[in-house]
N, C-alpha and C positions, 0 to 999 in steps of 0.2 A: 383833263385840263380845262380851265375855265372857258377859253375862247374857242376850243375845238380845233385849233390849228397849231402847228409848230412854228415858233419864231426863234431866231438866234440873234445874238448880239456879236458884233466885232468890237472888242475893246482894246485900246492901246494907250501908251503913255501920252498924256495931254499936257496941260499947263499947270502951274501952281494954282491951287484953289483960292479964289478971291471973292469978296463981296458978302452981301447979306442974303441969307437963304431962309425961305419959309417952307418948311416941310408940311405935309398934309396932317390932318387931325388924327388924334390917337384912335387906333382901331378898337382897343378894349373899351375905352370910354364911349365910343360911338355905338358899339353893340349895346351897352348897358343903357345908354340914353334912349334908344329906341324901345327897349324892353320895358323899362321902368316908367317912362313917360306914357307909354301905351296903357299901362295899368293904373295910372294916376287919375284923380278926379280933376278935370279941367284941361286947359290947352297949354302946352309947353312949346317954346320955340328953341330949337337947337341950332347953334351957329358953330362952324368949324367941323361939321359932320364929314367923316371920311367918305369920299366918293369912290371907294374901292369895292371890289366885287363881294368881299366877305360881308362888310357892313350893309351893303345893299341887299344881299340875300336875306339878312335878318329883317330888314325893312319890308321886303316883299312878303315874308312869312306873316308879319303882323297885319299887313294889309289884307291878307287872305283870311285872317281870323277876325276881321270886322273893324279894324282900326283905320280911321281916315288920317292919312299922312300927306301933307302938301309939301311940294318942293318948289318954292318960289324962285330959287336960284341955286347954283352949285354951292354945296357946303352948307345949305340952310334947309331945315325941316321944321314944319309946324305940325305938331302931333296932337290930335284931338283925343285925349285920353278917355277910356271907356270904363275905368274903375277896375278894382281888383278882381271882380267877378264878371267882367263884361265880355271876355273873349268868346267867340263863337267857333263851332266846329268847322274846320276847313273842308273843302270838297275833294281832297285827295292828299297824297303825301306832300310833306313840306321839305323843300330842297334847300339845304344849308350850303350847297356849293362846296368850297374848300375850307369852310370856317369851322375849325374844331372848337373854338370858343363858343360860337353860336350854338352848335349842336349840344355841347355839354351843359351850357347854361339852360338851354331850352328843355333839356331832359328834366331838370329840377322844376322849372316853372310849369311845364305841361303835366307833370305828375300830379299836380293838385287840381287839374281841371275836371269837369264833369264828363268830358267827351274824349273819345279815343283819337290819337294822332300817330302818324308815322313820320320819322325824320330820316331823310336820305341825304347823300352827299356825292361828290364827284369821286373819281377813281382813287385819288389820294386819300381823301377823308374816309372812304369806305374800308381802308386798311388800318385805321387808327384805333387804339384800344379804348373801349368805352366801359369796361367792367369797373374801372377805378371810380366811375360815377354811378353806374347802375347798382353796384353792390351796396354801397352805403345808403343810396336812396331806398333800396329794398328794406333796409332796417327801419325806415320811417313808414313803411307800408306801401311804397310805390310798387307797381307791377309793370316792368319794362322787359320786353323780349329783345334780344340782340340777334345778329347773324352768328353763324358758326365761328367760334373763337372769340366771341365778345366784341365783334366789330359791328358797324352799322350794316343794315338799317336798324333803327330803334323803333319798336312798336310799343307805344305807351298807352296803357289801359286807363281810361278815365274812371271817375267815380270812386277812387281809392280814398279811404279815410286816413289821411296822413297824421302821424303822431310825432311831435318833437322829440329829439334824442340828444344825448350828450355823447359826442364821438371824438376820438382822436384819429385823424386820417392817417392812412398808411404812407401816403406820398404827400410831399409839400407841393400843392398845386392850387393856384387861385381859382382855376376852373372847377375843381372838385368842391372846394369850399363854397364858391358862389352857387353851384348847383344845389347844395344842401341848404344854403340860406334862402334861395328863391323858393325851394320846396317848403321851407319853414314859414314863409308868408301864409301858406294855406294849411299849415299843420295846427293841431290842437297842442297847446302848451308851448314849452320853450325849446328852441333848437340852439345847441351850443356846439361850436366846432373848434377843436384844438388841433394845431398843426405841429409836425415834428420840427419844422423850421418856418419862420414867418414868410408869408407870400404877399403879393400885391393886394391892396385893400380897396380896389376900385368899387366893388359892389357895396361894401360897407359905407364908403364915403357918399356914394350917390343915394343909397337908401336913406341915410341921415339927412342929406340935402333935400330930399323929397318928403321928409317928415315922418319916416317910420322909426319908432323908437328902437335903437340898437346900441349895444355896448361892444366896443372892440378895441384891441390893442395888438401889438405885433404877435402873431401866432394864435390869436384868440378872437372869437366873435360870438355874440349871443343875441338872439331876438325872440320875440313872441309872435305868434300868429294873431290874426283878428284885427289888425289895424288898417289904416288907409294910407295911400300915397297921395300927395298933393302936388299938382302941376307947378312947375317953375321953369324959368328960362335957364338953359344950360349952354355954357361956352366950352367947347371941346378944345383942350390944349393940343399943341403940336406933338406928334407921336415921337417919343424918345427912341424907339426902335428904328424908326425911319431916319431920325437925326444921326443915329449911331454910324451909319455908313459914311457920312460926311465928317463926323468927328474923327474916325479912324483915317480916312483919306487925307484930311488936312494935317493930321499928326504925322503921317508918313511922307507926304510929298514935299520936298524941299521948297521953301519960299512961300508956303501956303499961309493964309491968314483969313479966316472966315468967321462970320457971325451968324448964329442960328437963333431965330426969334421965337420967344415965348414957348419954350419946350417944356413939356410935362415932366416934373421932377418928383414924381411919387417916390418916396424913399425906398420902397420895395421894388423899384424898377431900375435904379440907376447904379447898379453894381459895376457896370462897365466903366463909369467915370472913376470910381475908386481904384479899380484895377489898372486902368491906363495911367493914372497919376502915380501909382506905385512903380510903373514901368518908366516913368519920366515924362509923361505927356504934359503939355502946357495948355491947360483948359481953365479959362476964367469964367466964373459964374456970377451973374448979376440977378438977384431975385426980382421978379416982376409981378408979384401978387398971386392970385388964385384964379383958375378957370374951371368951372364944373366941379368945384370942391377939391381940385387938385392944385398943388403948388406949381408955379411955372417960373422959369428963369430964361434970360438971354445968355447964350454961351458964345464965348470967343475962343477959337481954337487956332493955335499957331504950330507950325512944324517944330518937332523936337525929336531928337534921337531917343529910341526906346531900348531898354535892356530887358532881357528875359527874367521872369520871376516864377515862383510857385504860386499859382492863383489861390488865394485864401478860400477854403471851402465855405466860409461864412458868407462870401459874396456870390456863390454859384446860383442860388435860387433867385437872386435879384438881378441876374443878367442872362437868364437861360436863353432868351431870344437873340441875344447879342453875341453869342459865342462864335458863329461863323465869321463875323467881322473881326472878333478878337484873334481867331486863328490866323487871319491874314496879318494882323499887327505883329503877332508872335513870330511868324515866319520872317518878318523884316526887322525884328529886333536883334540886338547883340546878345548872344548867349541863348540859353535854353529856357523855355516856358513849359511848365507842367500843369495840367488840368486834371483834377480828380473830383469825384462826387457829382458828375454831370451825366449819369446814365440816362436821364430824362431826354437828352439829345437824341437818343436812338429811336424814339417813338414820336418824333415830330413829323412834318410833312415829308421828310426823308429821314434816313438814319444820318443825322448831321455830322456825327463823328466820322463815320466811314466816308461820306460824300466829300467832306472837307479834306480829309486825309488823302483820299485818292486824287482829288483835284490839285491840291498843293504839290503832291509828288509829281504829277504830270507837268507842273511848271518848274520843277527842279528843287523843291524844298524837301527836307527830310522830316517826316512825321511818323511817329510810332504810336499806333492805337493801343488803348487799354479798354477793358469792358466799360469803364465809367469816365473815360477821358482820353487824353493823349499827351505825348511829349513832343513838342514842336522845337526843332533845332533851328535857331535863328541864323543870322548872317547869310541868309539865302539871297542870291541874285536870281530873281525869277526870270524865266524865259517865256517865250510864246508857246502856245499849244492850244489844245481843244479840251473843253470841260463840258461834262454832262451835269446839268443842275438838277436832274431828276424831277423837274417840275416844281422845285422848291424855291419860292420867291427870295428867301433870305440867302440861299446859296448863290443864286444868280447875281444878286446885287453885291455880295461879298467878293465874287470873282471879278466884277467890274472894278471894284476898288483895287484888287490885286494887280489887275492889268495896268494900272497907273504907275506901277513900280517895275513892270516887266520890260525885257529887252526886245520883245516882239509882240505881235498881235495875239490876242486871246479870243478864240471863238467860244462863246458860251451858249450852249444849246438848251432848248426847251424852257424859254423864259416867259411864256405867256402869263403864268400865274403871278408875276410881279404885280399885275393889276389888282390882285386880291387885297394887297395892303398898301401899295405905293403907286397909284396911277400917276403917270407923268414923271417917274423917276429918271428916265433917260434924258428928257428935256431939261430937268433941273440940274442933272449931273453935267450935261454939256455946258449949261450956263455957268456952272461953278468952275469948269476947266477940264472936265474929263474928256478923254478921247473915247467916244462911244457912238455906235450907230447900229442900225439893224443890218443883218447880213444874210 
């Protein structure tokens, strides 16, 4: 766990959610801003950088490889790029903390360097599967050793002559796609990635914004090695996954009416909005331009009764990080909600299907697990109880939402890793109307 100590929350029914809320910057964009601006020629200023432990772990890694990164104020970074071939060998293993995104993307980027590196992580990250990245990278000529069972640490051998490939990935994963594209920056020839289902295109958009020639469309990306990245200023949009907890809470809690400012609306990220609307949610979207190459919108969310649905499989990849919050919405909806095609949830920071099912049952909901999803029986009147978040930040925040609908207090254990993605969640939640405190 990131902080080295166990922290619990006591969550209970609060007030209707009200007001304007500004959630932190997008974690995925923050990771990529550090990586690509570090490799660019010139100085980039990043505003809206997420001050979470995951993004700061990536920042620390690039500092250790010779990049000067100034932090004039919270949420702001000035990155003095050292060029595509400017990274230097670090003096020891590089610690990714809890950041699966950071480790998987770095595996591709570091595979093209002239020096050896080792990537390590915390106890949670050290259990997560990495062969989905290392195996396709090996097809490009990368040499990466893993721990037993294909988990970290990753020992990346430098000096490999990478060759571009045309590959259809086995899993729909933006992290796998991005690792291959980042390796492709250093490869001879063309790297083409085709996906079984379209995933988020953050890497493609930012490469394009920094001047690297790239062709991409849903489920497809192609680039050639041998070009340069050009520094530019980057405004990081508010993180949709962080906004999701307030979207669900405002939908569920009677009397709620909140506005979420300038939320990133990458079309491969916002499946939750489509699914909640199918369930009856009242979410008003006002486009507000672009930030960091990403579309942003202001969202107004008002309470509305929900009905259970069969979640369209087409939306699953576009909401994979939001399923814990959706499980809470489904438990409070009228009727049954069925989720299929979401086996990826079992290899996140925790087994999110099992952890959410166990926690919701402890609060009185009826949930039946399946290998790739669950059936959530709605109309549940949630009660108080104790929940183990298993150190998973999204599980912890989802049960803080569930507690706003419960008849009693909910103790949520092991919540320190919330700081990896949403520092200050508890303070913003209390501002919005949550009943939430450390216990």
